[in-house]
C-alpha positions in Angstrom: 44.8 -2.0 25.2 43.4 1.0 26.5 44.6 2.6 23.2 42.8 -0.1 21.2 39.5 0.3 23.0 39.6 3.9 22.7 40.2 3.6 18.9 37.2 1.1 18.5 35.0 3.5 20.6 35.9 6.4 18.1 35.5 4.3 15.0 32.1 3.0 16.4 30.7 6.6 17.3 32.1 7.9 14.0 30.3 5.0 11.9 27.1 5.8 13.9 27.5 9.7 13.2 28.0 9.0 9.5 25.0 6.6 9.2 23.1 9.2 11.0 24.0 11.9 8.5 23.5 9.6 5.5 20.1 8.8 6.6 19.1 12.8 7.1 20.7 13.5 3.8 19.4 10.8 1.8 15.7 11.3 3.5 15.8 15.2 2.6 17.0 14.5 -1.1 13.7 12.1 -1.4 11.2 14.6 -0.3 12.9 17.7 -1.7 10.5 18.0 -4.7 7.6 18.1 -2.1 5.2 16.5 -4.9 2.6 14.9 -2.7 1.5 18.4 -1.0 -1.1 19.9 -2.6 -4.3 21.9 -1.7 -6.6 19.0 -2.3 -5.2 17.3 0.7 -7.5 16.4 3.5 -7.0 15.2 6.8 -8.7 12.5 8.8 -7.8 12.6 12.7 -8.0 8.9 13.6 -7.2 7.7 16.9 -3.8 6.4 15.9 -2.8 9.4 13.6 -3.8 11.8 10.9 -4.8 10.1 7.7 -4.3 11.9 4.5 -7.3 11.6 2.1 -8.6 13.2 -0.9 -12.4 13.4 -1.8 -13.4 14.3 -5.7 -16.6 14.1 -7.6 -20.2 13.4 -6.9 -22.2 10.1 -7.1 -22.2 7.0 -5.3 -19.2 6.7 -2.8 -16.1 4.8 -4.1 -12.9 4.1 -1.8 -9.7 3.8 -3.5 -7.1 1.5 -1.3 -3.5 1.5 -2.3 -1.3 -1.6 -1.9 1.1 -2.1 1.1 4.7 -2.3 -0.6 7.2 0.4 0.2 6.3 3.8 -1.4 2.5 3.0 -1.9 0.1 6.0 -1.6 -2.9 7.2 -3.0 -0.7 8.4 -5.9 -1.5 4.9 -7.0 -5.0 5.9 -8.6 -3.7 9.3 -9.8 -4.5 8.2 -13.6 -8.0 6.8 -12.5 -9.4 9.4 -10.2 -10.5 12.4 -12.6 -12.2 10.0 -15.1 -14.4 8.5 -12.2 -15.4 11.7 -10.5 -18.7 12.2 -13.3 -20.3 9.1 -11.7 -18.8 8.7 -8.0 -17.8 10.6 -5.0 -14.1 9.6 -5.0 -12.1 9.1 -1.6 -8.6 8.2 -2.0 -6.6 7.3 1.2 -3.0 7.1 2.7 -2.9 4.1 5.0 -1.5 4.7 8.4 2.4 4.6 7.9 2.3 5.6 4.2 2.6 8.5 2.1 1.6 11.8 4.0 -0.5 9.9 6.6 1.1 9.7 10.2 3.8 7.0 10.6 3.9 6.2 14.3 6.2 3.7 15.9 4.1 0.8 16.2 3.5 -2.9 14.8 1.2 -2.5 11.7 -1.3 -5.5 11.3 -4.2 -6.4 9.0 -6.6 -6.0 11.7 -5.3 -2.3 12.5 -6.1 -1.6 8.7 -9.7 -3.2 8.9 -10.5 -0.7 11.8 -9.3 2.2 9.8 -11.3 1.3 6.8 -14.3 0.6 9.0 -13.8 4.0 10.9 -13.1 6.0 7.8 -16.2 4.7 6.1 -18.2 5.3 9.3 -17.0 8.9 10.0 -15.9 10.3 6.8 -18.0 8.7 3.9 -20.9 8.2 6.1 -22.5 5.8 3.5 -22.2 2.6 2.3 -19.5 2.5 0.0 -17.7 0.4 -3.0 -14.1 -0.3 -2.7 -11.4 -0.4 -5.0 -8.2 -2.1 -3.5 -4.8 -3.2 -4.7 -2.5 -6.3 -3.9 -1.9 -7.0 -0.2 -4.4 -4.7 0.9 -7.2 -6.9 -0.4 -7.3 -9.1 2.7 -7.9 -6.4 5.4 -10.9 -5.1 3.1 -12.3 -8.6 2.8 -12.1 -8.8 6.7 -13.7 -5.4 6.8 -16.4 -6.5 4.5 -17.2 -9.6 6.6 -17.2 -8.0 10.0 -18.9 -5.0 8.9 -21.3 -5.7 5.8 -23.4 -2.6 6.2 -20.4 -0.7 5.5 -19.1 -1.9 2.4 -21.3 -2.4 -1.2 -19.2 -3.7 -4.1 -15.5 -4.8 -4.1 -12.8 -4.6 -6.9 -9.6 -6.3 -6.0 -6.5 -5.7 -8.4 -4.1 -8.3 -8.6 -4.6 -9.7 -5.0 -2.2 -11.4 -3.2 -2.1 -15.1 -3.5 -3.8 -16.9 -0.4 -0.7 -19.0 0.3 1.3 -16.2 0.8 -1.4 -14.4 2.8 -1.4 -17.1 5.0 2.4 -16.7 6.1 2.7 -15.5 9.7 5.6 -14.0 11.3 8.6 -16.5 11.9 11.4 -15.9 14.5 13.6 -14.8 11.2 10.9 -12.2 10.2 10.3 -10.9 13.6 13.9 -10.4 14.1 14.3 -8.5 10.9 11.4 -6.3 12.1 13.2 -5.7 15.2 16.4 -4.7 13.5 14.8 -2.4 11.4 13.3 -0.7 14.2 16.7 0.0 15.6 17.5 3.9 15.7 20.1 4.8 13.2 21.4 1.5 12.0 17.8 0.1 11.5 17.1 3.3 9.7 20.3 3.2 7.8 19.4 -0.3 6.4 15.7 0.8 5.6 17.7 3.7 3.4 19.8 0.7 1.7 16.7 -1.4 1.0 14.1 1.4 -0.3 15.9 3.6 -2.6 15.5 4.9 -6.2 17.4 2.1 -7.6 15.2 -0.3 -6.0 11.9 1.2 -7.0 13.0 1.7 -10.5 13.8 -1.9 -10.6 10.5 -3.3 -9.2 8.6 -0.6 -11.5 10.3 -2.0 -14.6 10.2 -5.9 -13.6 7.2 -6.4 -11.3 4.8 -3.4 -11.7 4.7 -2.9 -15.6 4.7 -5.2 -18.3 6.4 -2.7 -20.6 9.3 -0.7 -18.9 9.5 1.7 -21.2 6.2 3.1 -19.8 7.5 3.6 -16.7 7.6 7.3 -16.0 10.4 9.2 -14.0 7.6 11.0 -12.0 6.0 7.6 -10.8 9.4 6.6 -9.1 9.9 10.1 -7.7 6.4 10.0 -6.1 7.0 6.7 -5.1 10.2 7.6 -3.4 8.7 10.7 -1.6 6.0 8.7 0.0 8.8 6.2 1.1 10.4 8.9 2.9 7.8 11.5 3.9 7.7 11.7 7.7 11.4 11.1 8.2 12.4 8.0 10.0 8.8 7.1 11.1 8.5 5.8 7.4 10.3 2.6 8.2 7.9 1.1 10.9 5.3 0.1 8.3 7.9 -1.3 6.3 9.3 -3.4 9.1 6.0 -4.8 10.1 5.7 -5.6 6.2 8.7 -7.6 5.9 7.8 -9.1 9.5 4.9 -10.5 7.7 3.0 -9.0 10.6 0.3 -7.7 8.1 -0.3 -11.4 7.0 -3.6 -13.0 8.1 -5.6 -16.0 7.1 -8.9 -14.9 5.8 -10.2 -18.0 4.1 -13.3 -18.1 6.7 -14.1 -14.4 6.0 -13.9 -15.2 2.0 -16.0 -18.0 2.0 -18.8 -16.1 4.2 -19.1 -12.6 2.5 -21.6 -12.2 -0.1 -20.6 -8.8 -1.5 -20.4 -8.3 -5.4 -16.6 -9.1 -5.9 -14.6 -8.2 -9.1 -11.1 -9.4 -9.2 -8.8 -7.8 -12.1 -5.5 -9.4 -12.9 -2.9 -7.7 -15.2 -2.5 -10.4 -17.8 1.2 -10.6 -17.4 1.4 -10.6 -13.5 3.1 -13.8 -12.4 0.7 -16.9 -11.4 -2.4 -14.3 -11.3 -5.0 -16.7 -12.9 -3.8 -19.5 -10.4 -4.2 -16.9 -7.5 -7.6 -15.7 -8.6 -8.7 -19.3 -9.1 -7.9 -20.2 -5.5 -9.9 -17.1 -4.4 -13.0 -18.2 -6.5 -12.4 -21.8 -5.1 -13.5 -20.4 -1.5 -16.2 -17.8 -3.1 -17.5 -19.1 -6.4 -19.3 -15.8 -6.9 -16.1 -13.9 -7.5 -16.1 -12.3 -11.3 -12.8 -12.3 -13.0 -11.2 -10.3 -15.8 -7.7 -9.8 -17.1 -6.3 -6.9 -18.8 -3.9 -7.6 -21.7 -0.4 -5.6 -21.4 -0.3 -5.1 -18.0 1.3 -6.5 -14.7 0.8 -5.6 -10.9 -0.3 -1.7 -11.7 -2.9 -1.6 -14.5 -4.2 1.5 -12.6 -1.0 3.2 -13.7 0.2 1.4 -16.7 -3.1 0.9 -18.6 -5.7 3.2 -17.1 -8.2 3.3 -19.8 -8.7 -0.3 -19.9 -9.0 -0.2 -15.8 -11.5 2.6 -16.1 -13.8 0.5 -18.8 -13.8 -2.4 -16.2 -14.7 -0.7 -13.0 -17.5 1.6 -15.2 -18.9 -1.9 -16.3 -18.8 -3.5 -12.8 -20.1 -0.5 -10.8 -22.4 0.8 -13.5 -21.7 4.0 -15.2 
């Protein structure tokens, strides 16, 4: 009996040690190229942690806000930024828990990011600004528009999340998944299993891009590095994301805001026309346009077409 118990203990300790080693090796491999560090990085000392951002250009301010999916960062907009700087003062940020921003152990929520957007515009940009935002981040920017209308001017939403999915709140199952992912070593190991190069390649080719042959190796490498920069802290935003803690019902706010809003859909994005029609049902002032040959990330796949629509809407 004692021998069997000792064997079980040794195997358990060995398994934990092996997972810990794998976690460290994989994390180091994913960030070895140091792609996200450059001389253009600046940091805003927010009350919950440092926020990495870049500032370029001159003119009317324009804030670029990335999606909430694993590996997202301000790199999402890198093919647009230089072409916008002639007319706009561009600010592109990494949200808390993403990219090179701090990644504290906490629950990440829609309201948390609304506070970040409000504070960043107030303390860094210091002027009323227009915003370009992607996917699941659309909801907290709409919340910011509603609660602080003096801060946000025009709004461009790229492939917003469906209102049905946005309304889904944490359940016992999703809360348990969040808790499990936050467990030291084992939860970190699970994060490494779920977020890896193969997974990102698959998502890019099937969900983000209409034409898989247009997916570049550097896109995958930058997303992978963003997903692991900061070590084990990278898993906490992901845990809140899969736990649905970033979701929030925004129907009231959507109805009430009177900002000029353009929704841009990738023409091949699944069910995007129905999604945008639902937003327009609650706010009839929303304008819409669809970009041919694009899915979820037209700013990466078809940047020229995206640039054209941004310039038309904001005024070149």
